[in-house]
A tleap script that builds the chain and sets N, CA, C and O, in Angstrom:
source leaprc.protein.ff14SB
mol = sequence {
  NMET GLY ARG PRO GLU ASN ALA TRP ILE THR
  GLY ASP ALA LEU TYR ASP ASN ASN SER GLY
  LEU ARG GLN ALA LEU ALA ALA GLN MET GLN
  ALA CYS VAL LEU GLY ILE ALA CYS ARG GLU
  PRO VAL VAL ILE GLY LYS THR SER PRO ALA
  ASN GLU ALA THR ALA TYR LEU GLY ALA THR
  ASP TRP GLN ARG LEU SER ALA GLY ASN CYS
  ARG LYS GLY PRO ARG THR TYR ASP TRP ALA
  VAL LEU THR LEU ARG GLU PRO THR VAL ASP
  GLY TRP THR HIE ARG LEU LEU VAL ARG CCYS
}
set mol.1.N position { 26.799 18.296 -37.174 }
set mol.1.CA position { 27.254 16.872 -36.368 }
set mol.1.C position { 26.143 16.274 -35.333 }
set mol.1.O position { 25.841 17.049 -34.425 }
set mol.2.N position { 25.343 14.716 -35.342 }
set mol.2.CA position { 24.685 14.910 -34.793 }
set mol.2.C position { 24.774 14.461 -33.161 }
set mol.2.O position { 25.685 13.660 -33.371 }
set mol.3.N position { 24.614 14.375 -32.105 }
set mol.3.CA position { 24.324 14.370 -30.876 }
set mol.3.C position { 24.669 12.209 -30.410 }
set mol.3.O position { 23.989 11.335 -30.948 }
set mol.4.N position { 25.444 11.993 -29.709 }
set mol.4.CA position { 26.131 10.649 -29.714 }
set mol.4.C position { 24.485 9.831 -29.007 }
set mol.4.O position { 23.677 10.508 -28.372 }
set mol.5.N position { 24.286 8.423 -29.271 }
set mol.5.CA position { 22.989 7.691 -28.744 }
set mol.5.C position { 22.902 7.846 -27.347 }
set mol.5.O position { 21.884 7.676 -26.676 }
set mol.6.N position { 24.311 8.266 -26.830 }
set mol.6.CA position { 24.054 8.284 -24.433 }
set mol.6.C position { 23.842 8.883 -24.723 }
set mol.6.O position { 22.884 8.915 -23.951 }
set mol.7.N position { 23.653 10.153 -25.553 }
set mol.7.CA position { 23.248 11.721 -24.359 }
set mol.7.C position { 22.567 11.632 -23.973 }
set mol.7.O position { 21.483 11.208 -24.373 }
set mol.8.N position { 22.960 12.082 -22.761 }
set mol.8.CA position { 20.957 12.927 -21.526 }
set mol.8.C position { 21.884 14.597 -21.068 }
set mol.8.O position { 22.955 15.203 -21.056 }
set mol.9.N position { 21.143 14.610 -20.907 }
set mol.9.CA position { 20.356 16.549 -20.742 }
set mol.9.C position { 19.959 15.993 -19.829 }
set mol.9.O position { 19.187 15.051 -20.005 }
set mol.10.N position { 20.540 16.575 -17.889 }
set mol.10.CA position { 20.134 16.610 -16.169 }
set mol.10.C position { 19.304 17.825 -16.287 }
set mol.10.O position { 18.873 18.246 -17.360 }
set mol.11.N position { 19.108 18.344 -15.185 }
set mol.11.CA position { 18.382 19.045 -14.778 }
set mol.11.C position { 17.433 19.020 -13.515 }
set mol.11.O position { 16.473 18.321 -13.192 }
set mol.12.N position { 18.174 20.184 -12.880 }
set mol.12.CA position { 17.397 20.403 -11.807 }
set mol.12.C position { 15.661 21.003 -11.537 }
set mol.12.O position { 15.248 21.950 -12.205 }
set mol.13.N position { 14.952 20.453 -10.702 }
set mol.13.CA position { 13.251 20.474 -10.305 }
set mol.13.C position { 13.385 22.290 -11.626 }
set mol.13.O position { 12.982 22.464 -12.777 }
set mol.14.N position { 13.985 23.045 -10.834 }
set mol.14.CA position { 14.025 24.446 -11.663 }
set mol.14.C position { 13.730 24.383 -13.126 }
set mol.14.O position { 12.920 25.226 -13.512 }
set mol.15.N position { 14.308 23.401 -14.202 }
set mol.15.CA position { 14.340 23.182 -15.018 }
set mol.15.C position { 12.988 22.596 -15.071 }
set mol.15.O position { 12.152 23.007 -15.876 }
set mol.16.N position { 12.715 21.486 -14.091 }
set mol.16.CA position { 11.468 21.000 -14.336 }
set mol.16.C position { 10.372 20.938 -14.593 }
set mol.16.O position { 9.721 19.962 -14.964 }
set mol.17.N position { 9.862 22.657 -14.306 }
set mol.17.CA position { 8.620 23.367 -14.137 }
set mol.17.C position { 9.061 23.542 -15.337 }
set mol.17.O position { 9.281 22.410 -15.770 }
set mol.18.N position { 9.352 24.413 -16.230 }
set mol.18.CA position { 9.789 24.625 -18.043 }
set mol.18.C position { 8.628 23.294 -18.624 }
set mol.18.O position { 9.012 22.162 -18.917 }
set mol.19.N position { 7.537 23.647 -18.675 }
set mol.19.CA position { 7.313 22.734 -19.581 }
set mol.19.C position { 7.141 23.023 -20.949 }
set mol.19.O position { 6.511 22.102 -21.469 }
set mol.20.N position { 7.402 23.821 -21.674 }
set mol.20.CA position { 8.237 24.460 -22.702 }
set mol.20.C position { 9.761 22.809 -22.487 }
set mol.20.O position { 9.888 21.669 -22.936 }
set mol.21.N position { 10.596 23.792 -21.490 }
set mol.21.CA position { 12.000 22.841 -22.115 }
set mol.21.C position { 10.940 21.122 -22.289 }
set mol.21.O position { 10.811 20.417 -23.289 }
set mol.22.N position { 10.505 20.983 -21.242 }
set mol.22.CA position { 9.815 19.686 -21.354 }
set mol.22.C position { 9.226 19.233 -22.556 }
set mol.22.O position { 9.452 18.064 -22.869 }
set mol.23.N position { 8.725 19.721 -23.074 }
set mol.23.CA position { 8.374 19.612 -24.353 }
set mol.23.C position { 9.179 19.734 -24.931 }
set mol.23.O position { 9.469 18.576 -25.230 }
set mol.24.N position { 10.185 20.648 -25.596 }
set mol.24.CA position { 11.348 20.685 -26.323 }
set mol.24.C position { 11.671 18.956 -26.311 }
set mol.24.O position { 11.125 18.161 -27.076 }
set mol.25.N position { 12.462 18.677 -25.487 }
set mol.25.CA position { 12.874 17.684 -25.235 }
set mol.25.C position { 12.748 16.433 -25.888 }
set mol.25.O position { 13.532 15.589 -26.320 }
set mol.26.N position { 11.426 16.584 -25.822 }
set mol.26.CA position { 10.458 15.345 -25.808 }
set mol.26.C position { 10.128 14.965 -26.906 }
set mol.26.O position { 9.721 13.818 -27.092 }
set mol.27.N position { 10.280 16.201 -28.222 }
set mol.27.CA position { 10.466 17.116 -30.039 }
set mol.27.C position { 11.548 16.627 -30.548 }
set mol.27.O position { 11.744 16.898 -31.733 }
set mol.28.N position { 12.293 16.004 -30.025 }
set mol.28.CA position { 14.146 16.088 -29.882 }
set mol.28.C position { 14.354 14.224 -29.492 }
set mol.28.O position { 15.297 13.436 -29.557 }
set mol.29.N position { 13.259 14.157 -29.183 }
set mol.29.CA position { 13.517 12.313 -28.785 }
set mol.29.C position { 15.451 12.500 -28.146 }
set mol.29.O position { 16.543 12.009 -28.433 }
set mol.30.N position { 14.743 13.790 -26.905 }
set mol.30.CA position { 16.175 13.791 -25.802 }
set mol.30.C position { 16.041 13.250 -24.311 }
set mol.30.O position { 15.539 13.647 -23.259 }
set mol.31.N position { 16.987 11.762 -24.912 }
set mol.31.CA position { 16.314 11.402 -23.760 }
set mol.31.C position { 17.110 12.680 -22.342 }
set mol.31.O position { 17.752 13.664 -22.707 }
set mol.32.N position { 16.946 12.458 -21.289 }
set mol.32.CA position { 16.922 14.032 -20.001 }
set mol.32.C position { 16.479 12.286 -18.897 }
set mol.32.O position { 16.061 11.142 -19.071 }
set mol.33.N position { 17.076 13.454 -17.514 }
set mol.33.CA position { 16.517 13.231 -16.561 }
set mol.33.C position { 16.388 14.923 -16.097 }
set mol.33.O position { 17.099 15.770 -16.638 }
set mol.34.N position { 15.732 15.150 -15.399 }
set mol.34.CA position { 14.837 16.296 -14.908 }
set mol.34.C position { 14.456 16.496 -13.108 }
set mol.34.O position { 13.604 15.635 -12.891 }
set mol.35.N position { 14.668 17.066 -12.126 }
set mol.35.CA position { 14.564 17.322 -11.435 }
set mol.35.C position { 12.882 17.509 -10.763 }
set mol.35.O position { 12.287 18.553 -11.031 }
set mol.36.N position { 12.350 16.686 -10.093 }
set mol.36.CA position { 10.929 17.493 -10.050 }
set mol.36.C position { 10.461 17.770 -8.867 }
set mol.36.O position { 11.406 17.378 -8.183 }
set mol.37.N position { 9.498 18.257 -7.951 }
set mol.37.CA position { 9.371 18.367 -6.772 }
set mol.37.C position { 8.317 17.495 -6.399 }
set mol.37.O position { 7.508 16.950 -7.150 }
set mol.38.N position { 8.406 17.415 -5.146 }
set mol.38.CA position { 8.062 15.753 -4.388 }
set mol.38.C position { 6.847 15.350 -4.219 }
set mol.38.O position { 6.507 14.171 -4.118 }
set mol.39.N position { 5.724 16.850 -4.158 }
set mol.39.CA position { 4.497 17.384 -4.041 }
set mol.39.C position { 3.698 16.557 -5.541 }
set mol.39.O position { 2.560 16.116 -5.703 }
set mol.40.N position { 5.140 16.634 -6.629 }
set mol.40.CA position { 4.387 17.242 -7.873 }
set mol.40.C position { 3.683 15.492 -8.334 }
set mol.40.O position { 4.067 14.379 -7.973 }
set mol.41.N position { 2.863 15.787 -8.994 }
set mol.41.CA position { 1.734 14.752 -9.566 }
set mol.41.C position { 2.819 13.240 -10.849 }
set mol.41.O position { 3.519 13.455 -11.839 }
set mol.42.N position { 2.573 12.331 -10.389 }
set mol.42.CA position { 2.741 10.725 -11.841 }
set mol.42.C position { 2.131 9.614 -11.326 }
set mol.42.O position { 1.855 9.283 -10.173 }
set mol.43.N position { 1.938 8.995 -12.613 }
set mol.43.CA position { 1.093 8.303 -12.992 }
set mol.43.C position { 1.784 6.835 -12.628 }
set mol.43.O position { 2.656 6.388 -13.372 }
set mol.44.N position { 1.326 6.063 -11.372 }
set mol.44.CA position { 1.981 4.585 -11.552 }
set mol.44.C position { 0.567 4.346 -10.967 }
set mol.44.O position { 0.152 4.610 -9.839 }
set mol.45.N position { -0.261 3.605 -12.340 }
set mol.45.CA position { -1.642 3.067 -11.866 }
set mol.45.C position { -2.838 3.407 -11.319 }
set mol.45.O position { -3.828 2.701 -11.129 }
set mol.46.N position { -2.566 5.090 -10.974 }
set mol.46.CA position { -2.896 6.514 -10.667 }
set mol.46.C position { -2.566 7.575 -10.726 }
set mol.46.O position { -1.345 7.422 -10.708 }
set mol.47.N position { -2.762 8.797 -10.799 }
set mol.47.CA position { -1.751 9.514 -10.300 }
set mol.47.C position { -2.361 9.580 -8.814 }
set mol.47.O position { -3.355 9.255 -8.165 }
set mol.48.N position { -0.789 10.381 -8.674 }
set mol.48.CA position { -0.454 10.168 -7.250 }
set mol.48.C position { 1.320 11.244 -7.037 }
set mol.48.O position { 2.356 11.379 -7.688 }
set mol.49.N position { 0.756 11.758 -5.759 }
set mol.49.CA position { 2.505 12.922 -5.896 }
set mol.49.C position { 3.688 11.621 -5.643 }
set mol.49.O position { 3.772 10.457 -5.250 }
set mol.50.N position { 4.681 13.012 -6.300 }
set mol.50.CA position { 5.806 11.550 -6.501 }
set mol.50.C position { 6.728 11.262 -4.985 }
set mol.50.O position { 7.647 10.446 -4.921 }
set mol.51.N position { 6.393 11.871 -4.155 }
set mol.51.CA position { 7.033 11.640 -2.741 }
set mol.51.C position { 6.278 9.816 -2.292 }
set mol.51.O position { 6.955 8.918 -1.792 }
set mol.52.N position { 4.701 9.694 -2.670 }
set mol.52.CA position { 4.027 8.585 -2.145 }
set mol.52.C position { 4.562 7.920 -3.258 }
set mol.52.O position { 3.793 7.353 -4.035 }
set mol.53.N position { 5.429 7.913 -3.391 }
set mol.53.CA position { 5.316 6.785 -5.384 }
set mol.53.C position { 6.358 5.397 -4.066 }
set mol.53.O position { 5.992 4.235 -3.888 }
set mol.54.N position { 7.165 5.830 -3.631 }
set mol.54.CA position { 7.325 5.187 -2.450 }
set mol.54.C position { 6.723 4.425 -1.833 }
set mol.54.O position { 7.132 4.780 -0.728 }
set mol.55.N position { 6.230 3.840 -1.680 }
set mol.55.CA position { 5.528 2.936 -1.038 }
set mol.55.C position { 5.097 2.038 -2.229 }
set mol.55.O position { 4.377 1.074 -1.969 }
set mol.56.N position { 5.434 2.244 -3.373 }
set mol.56.CA position { 5.244 1.521 -4.783 }
set mol.56.C position { 6.356 0.406 -4.293 }
set mol.56.O position { 5.812 -0.659 -4.000 }
set mol.57.N position { 8.152 0.405 -4.098 }
set mol.57.CA position { 8.778 -0.127 -4.383 }
set mol.57.C position { 9.296 -0.851 -2.574 }
set mol.57.O position { 9.084 -0.549 -1.399 }
set mol.58.N position { 10.228 -2.163 -3.512 }
set mol.58.CA position { 10.253 -2.781 -2.375 }
set mol.58.C position { 11.526 -2.546 -0.994 }
set mol.58.O position { 11.500 -1.374 -0.620 }
set mol.59.N position { 12.500 -3.346 -0.272 }
set mol.59.CA position { 13.166 -3.493 0.571 }
set mol.59.C position { 14.617 -3.663 -0.427 }
set mol.59.O position { 15.716 -3.207 -0.108 }
set mol.60.N position { 14.291 -4.507 -1.819 }
set mol.60.CA position { 14.956 -5.142 -2.555 }
set mol.60.C position { 15.660 -4.024 -4.103 }
set mol.60.O position { 16.437 -4.204 -5.041 }
set mol.61.N position { 14.951 -3.092 -3.668 }
set mol.61.CA position { 14.636 -1.733 -5.050 }
set mol.61.C position { 15.871 -1.119 -5.113 }
set mol.61.O position { 16.572 -0.808 -6.076 }
set mol.62.N position { 16.076 -0.949 -3.420 }
set mol.62.CA position { 16.661 -0.036 -3.509 }
set mol.62.C position { 17.831 0.411 -3.373 }
set mol.62.O position { 18.164 -0.292 -2.419 }
set mol.63.N position { 19.361 1.491 -3.743 }
set mol.63.CA position { 20.600 0.383 -4.033 }
set mol.63.C position { 21.140 1.630 -3.210 }
set mol.63.O position { 20.495 2.597 -3.616 }
set mol.64.N position { 22.455 2.222 -1.778 }
set mol.64.CA position { 23.120 2.815 -1.853 }
set mol.64.C position { 24.269 3.078 -2.346 }
set mol.64.O position { 25.242 2.335 -2.208 }
set mol.65.N position { 24.274 3.828 -2.779 }
set mol.65.CA position { 25.879 4.756 -3.402 }
set mol.65.C position { 26.111 5.895 -3.217 }
set mol.65.O position { 25.254 6.716 -2.888 }
set mol.66.N position { 27.516 6.184 -3.426 }
set mol.66.CA position { 28.157 7.506 -2.899 }
set mol.66.C position { 28.174 8.396 -3.288 }
set mol.66.O position { 28.932 8.195 -4.236 }
set mol.67.N position { 27.802 9.805 -3.360 }
set mol.67.CA position { 27.917 11.308 -4.055 }
set mol.67.C position { 29.065 12.135 -3.895 }
set mol.67.O position { 29.261 13.322 -4.157 }
set mol.68.N position { 30.089 10.854 -3.194 }
set mol.68.CA position { 31.481 11.509 -3.229 }
set mol.68.C position { 31.363 12.685 -2.104 }
set mol.68.O position { 30.208 13.072 -1.925 }
set mol.69.N position { 32.408 13.339 -1.288 }
set mol.69.CA position { 32.723 13.516 0.009 }
set mol.69.C position { 32.495 14.939 -0.059 }
set mol.69.O position { 32.591 15.622 -1.079 }
set mol.70.N position { 32.086 15.469 1.469 }
set mol.70.CA position { 31.909 16.350 1.253 }
set mol.70.C position { 32.984 17.606 2.757 }
set mol.70.O position { 33.647 17.107 3.666 }
set mol.71.N position { 32.877 18.556 2.623 }
set mol.71.CA position { 33.588 18.882 3.993 }
set mol.71.C position { 33.641 17.992 4.973 }
set mol.71.O position { 34.637 17.311 5.216 }
set mol.72.N position { 32.013 17.923 5.913 }
set mol.72.CA position { 31.711 16.335 6.664 }
set mol.72.C position { 31.474 15.234 6.655 }
set mol.72.O position { 30.686 14.580 7.338 }
set mol.73.N position { 32.515 14.806 5.447 }
set mol.73.CA position { 32.483 13.893 4.989 }
set mol.73.C position { 31.447 13.243 4.107 }
set mol.73.O position { 30.681 13.845 3.355 }
set mol.74.N position { 31.511 12.070 4.272 }
set mol.74.CA position { 30.457 10.833 2.555 }
set mol.74.C position { 29.813 11.560 2.379 }
set mol.74.O position { 29.738 12.474 3.200 }
set mol.75.N position { 29.118 11.562 1.398 }
set mol.75.CA position { 27.507 12.062 0.980 }
set mol.75.C position { 26.748 9.907 -0.209 }
set mol.75.O position { 26.370 9.632 -1.348 }
set mol.76.N position { 26.849 9.557 0.386 }
set mol.76.CA position { 25.361 8.362 0.489 }
set mol.76.C position { 24.025 8.413 -0.058 }
set mol.76.O position { 22.859 8.771 0.107 }
set mol.77.N position { 24.352 8.196 -0.346 }
set mol.77.CA position { 21.674 7.963 -0.602 }
set mol.77.C position { 21.781 7.201 -1.207 }
set mol.77.O position { 22.722 6.799 -1.891 }
set mol.78.N position { 20.108 6.642 -0.930 }
set mol.78.CA position { 19.852 5.293 -1.007 }
set mol.78.C position { 18.636 6.051 -2.463 }
set mol.78.O position { 17.734 6.882 -2.361 }
set mol.79.N position { 19.188 5.262 -3.747 }
set mol.79.CA position { 18.090 5.467 -5.266 }
set mol.79.C position { 17.425 4.379 -5.302 }
set mol.79.O position { 17.810 3.360 -4.729 }
set mol.80.N position { 16.062 4.477 -6.156 }
set mol.80.CA position { 15.426 3.677 -6.664 }
set mol.80.C position { 14.659 4.199 -7.752 }
set mol.80.O position { 14.275 5.361 -7.887 }
set mol.81.N position { 14.439 3.037 -8.662 }
set mol.81.CA position { 14.209 3.693 -10.515 }
set mol.81.C position { 12.785 2.711 -10.346 }
set mol.81.O position { 12.647 1.546 -9.973 }
set mol.82.N position { 11.864 3.694 -10.778 }
set mol.82.CA position { 9.877 3.252 -10.528 }
set mol.82.C position { 9.741 3.210 -12.081 }
set mol.82.O position { 10.716 3.861 -12.456 }
set mol.83.N position { 9.087 2.813 -13.145 }
set mol.83.CA position { 8.713 3.040 -14.439 }
set mol.83.C position { 7.049 3.750 -14.030 }
set mol.83.O position { 6.369 3.301 -13.107 }
set mol.84.N position { 6.618 4.884 -14.895 }
set mol.84.CA position { 6.129 5.026 -14.270 }
set mol.84.C position { 4.661 5.095 -15.327 }
set mol.84.O position { 3.504 5.493 -15.198 }
set mol.85.N position { 5.371 4.547 -16.253 }
set mol.85.CA position { 3.870 4.653 -17.945 }
set mol.85.C position { 5.056 3.229 -18.830 }
set mol.85.O position { 6.269 3.039 -18.746 }
set mol.86.N position { 4.180 2.650 -19.452 }
set mol.86.CA position { 3.750 1.863 -20.163 }
set mol.86.C position { 5.086 2.127 -21.663 }
set mol.86.O position { 4.719 3.063 -22.374 }
set mol.87.N position { 5.932 1.715 -21.970 }
set mol.87.CA position { 7.113 2.016 -23.726 }
set mol.87.C position { 5.550 2.839 -24.200 }
set mol.87.O position { 4.395 2.955 -23.791 }
set mol.88.N position { 6.302 3.220 -25.171 }
set mol.88.CA position { 5.165 4.780 -25.828 }
set mol.88.C position { 5.174 3.787 -27.292 }
set mol.88.O position { 5.251 2.559 -27.288 }
set mol.89.N position { 5.102 4.421 -28.175 }
set mol.89.CA position { 4.331 3.568 -29.444 }
set mol.89.C position { 6.190 3.192 -30.200 }
set mol.89.O position { 6.618 2.125 -30.641 }
set mol.90.N position { 7.030 4.807 -30.058 }
set mol.90.CA position { 8.849 4.815 -30.379 }
set mol.90.C position { 9.696 4.293 -29.432 }
set mol.90.O position { 10.862 4.184 -29.811 }
set mol.91.N position { 9.360 3.801 -27.877 }
set mol.91.CA position { 10.192 2.869 -27.020 }
set mol.91.C position { 10.539 3.660 -26.577 }
set mol.91.O position { 11.751 3.453 -26.504 }
set mol.92.N position { 10.287 4.768 -26.065 }
set mol.92.CA position { 10.082 5.790 -24.363 }
set mol.92.C position { 10.170 4.838 -23.489 }
set mol.92.O position { 10.309 3.638 -23.729 }
set mol.93.N position { 10.074 5.458 -22.260 }
set mol.93.CA position { 9.577 5.438 -21.332 }
set mol.93.C position { 9.517 6.017 -19.527 }
set mol.93.O position { 10.575 6.029 -18.897 }
set mol.94.N position { 8.445 6.380 -18.972 }
set mol.94.CA position { 8.482 7.392 -18.016 }
set mol.94.C position { 9.180 6.330 -16.486 }
set mol.94.O position { 8.636 5.299 -16.091 }
set mol.95.N position { 10.399 6.917 -15.898 }
set mol.95.CA position { 10.971 6.664 -14.632 }
set mol.95.C position { 10.313 8.123 -14.230 }
set mol.95.O position { 9.761 9.100 -14.737 }
set mol.96.N position { 10.910 7.403 -12.525 }
set mol.96.CA position { 11.231 8.331 -12.075 }
set mol.96.C position { 12.329 8.372 -10.525 }
set mol.96.O position { 11.756 8.775 -9.513 }
set mol.97.N position { 13.096 8.166 -10.451 }
set mol.97.CA position { 14.312 7.864 -9.983 }
set mol.97.C position { 14.320 8.776 -8.949 }
set mol.97.O position { 14.282 9.975 -9.224 }
set mol.98.N position { 14.357 8.468 -8.008 }
set mol.98.CA position { 14.083 8.564 -5.848 }
set mol.98.C position { 15.369 8.522 -5.581 }
set mol.98.O position { 16.086 7.864 -6.335 }
set mol.99.N position { 15.859 9.110 -4.621 }
set mol.99.CA position { 16.881 9.754 -4.354 }
set mol.99.C position { 16.593 10.325 -2.249 }
set mol.99.O position { 16.438 11.386 -1.643 }
set mol.100.N position { 16.673 8.816 -1.885 }
set mol.100.CA position { 16.392 9.872 -0.283 }
set mol.100.C position { 17.668 9.485 0.577 }
set mol.100.O position { 17.833 9.979 1.693 }
savepdb mol mol.pdb
quit
Protein backbone atom coordinates (compact mmCIF):
# COMPACT_ATOMS: atom_id res chain seq x y z
CA UNK A 1 0.00 0.00 0.00
CA UNK A 2 1.53 3.36 -1.05
CA UNK A 3 1.49 6.49 1.03
CA UNK A 4 -1.14 9.16 0.29
CA UNK A 5 0.10 12.02 -1.89
CA UNK A 6 -0.57 14.55 0.86
CA UNK A 7 1.36 12.62 3.55
CA UNK A 8 3.96 14.69 5.40
CA UNK A 9 6.55 13.85 8.02
CA UNK A 10 7.31 16.44 10.67
CA UNK A 11 10.05 16.64 13.27
CA UNK A 12 11.80 19.12 15.51
CA UNK A 13 15.42 20.29 15.29
CA UNK A 14 16.67 17.07 16.89
CA UNK A 15 15.59 15.16 13.76
CA UNK A 16 16.94 17.77 11.33
CA UNK A 17 20.41 17.33 12.81
CA UNK A 18 20.26 13.76 11.48
CA UNK A 19 21.62 14.21 7.94
CA UNK A 20 20.98 10.51 7.23
CA UNK A 21 17.28 11.02 7.91
CA UNK A 22 17.12 14.07 5.64
CA UNK A 23 18.92 12.19 2.87
CA UNK A 24 16.64 9.15 3.24
CA UNK A 25 13.52 11.33 3.08
CA UNK A 26 14.86 13.11 -0.01
CA UNK A 27 15.73 9.80 -1.69
CA UNK A 28 12.16 8.59 -1.11
CA UNK A 29 10.77 11.95 -2.29
CA UNK A 30 8.99 12.20 1.05
CA UNK A 31 7.54 15.63 1.82
CA UNK A 32 8.65 16.79 5.24
CA UNK A 33 8.90 19.74 7.60
CA UNK A 34 11.86 19.52 9.96
CA UNK A 35 12.77 22.11 12.54
CA UNK A 36 16.23 23.64 12.37
CA UNK A 37 18.36 25.64 14.76
CA UNK A 38 18.16 29.41 14.22
CA UNK A 39 21.88 29.51 13.32
CA UNK A 40 21.53 26.74 10.68
CA UNK A 41 22.81 28.04 7.33
CA UNK A 42 20.18 28.45 4.60
CA UNK A 43 20.52 29.67 1.00
CA UNK A 44 18.51 32.75 0.01
CA UNK A 45 20.54 34.25 -2.79
CA UNK A 46 23.50 33.88 -0.41
CA UNK A 47 24.16 31.56 2.51
CA UNK A 48 23.20 33.04 5.86
CA UNK A 49 21.89 31.80 9.23
CA UNK A 50 18.17 30.97 9.26
CA UNK A 51 17.44 33.64 11.88
CA UNK A 52 18.69 36.33 9.46
CA UNK A 53 16.24 35.14 6.75
CA UNK A 54 13.46 37.18 8.32
CA UNK A 55 15.11 40.28 6.82
CA UNK A 56 13.74 39.05 3.45
CA UNK A 57 10.16 39.07 4.75
CA UNK A 58 7.76 41.99 4.63
CA UNK A 59 4.96 42.81 7.05
CA UNK A 60 2.36 41.24 4.72
CA UNK A 61 4.27 37.93 4.59
CA UNK A 62 3.31 37.10 8.18
CA UNK A 63 0.14 35.43 9.40
CA UNK A 64 -0.89 35.15 13.05
CA UNK A 65 -2.32 31.72 13.91
CA UNK A 66 -3.47 30.00 17.07
CA UNK A 67 -1.58 26.99 18.36
CA UNK A 68 -4.38 26.22 20.81
CA UNK A 69 -4.71 26.96 24.47
CA UNK A 70 -2.45 26.00 27.34
CA UNK A 71 -2.92 26.46 31.06
CA UNK A 72 -1.60 30.05 30.74
CA UNK A 73 -4.12 30.91 28.01
CA UNK A 74 -4.11 31.11 24.22
CA UNK A 75 -0.89 30.44 22.32
CA UNK A 76 -0.61 32.49 19.15
CA UNK A 77 2.40 32.75 16.86
CA UNK A 78 3.31 34.70 13.76
CA UNK A 79 4.23 32.46 10.80
CA UNK A 80 5.81 33.12 7.40
CA UNK A 81 7.12 30.98 4.54
CA UNK A 82 10.21 31.87 2.52
CA UNK A 83 11.30 29.98 -0.60
CA UNK A 84 14.98 29.07 -0.28
CA UNK A 85 15.81 27.60 -3.69
CA UNK A 86 14.34 27.41 -7.14
CA UNK A 87 12.36 24.21 -7.80
CA UNK A 88 14.54 21.25 -8.66
CA UNK A 89 14.20 19.25 -11.88
CA UNK A 90 11.67 16.96 -10.21
CA UNK A 91 9.59 19.93 -8.97
CA UNK A 92 10.60 19.99 -5.29
CA UNK A 93 11.19 23.30 -3.55
CA UNK A 94 12.98 24.01 -0.25
CA UNK A 95 11.23 26.52 1.94
CA UNK A 96 11.81 27.98 5.37
CA UNK A 97 8.78 28.07 7.67
CA UNK A 98 9.39 30.74 10.32
CA UNK A 99 7.57 31.01 13.64
CA UNK A 100 7.93 33.98 15.97
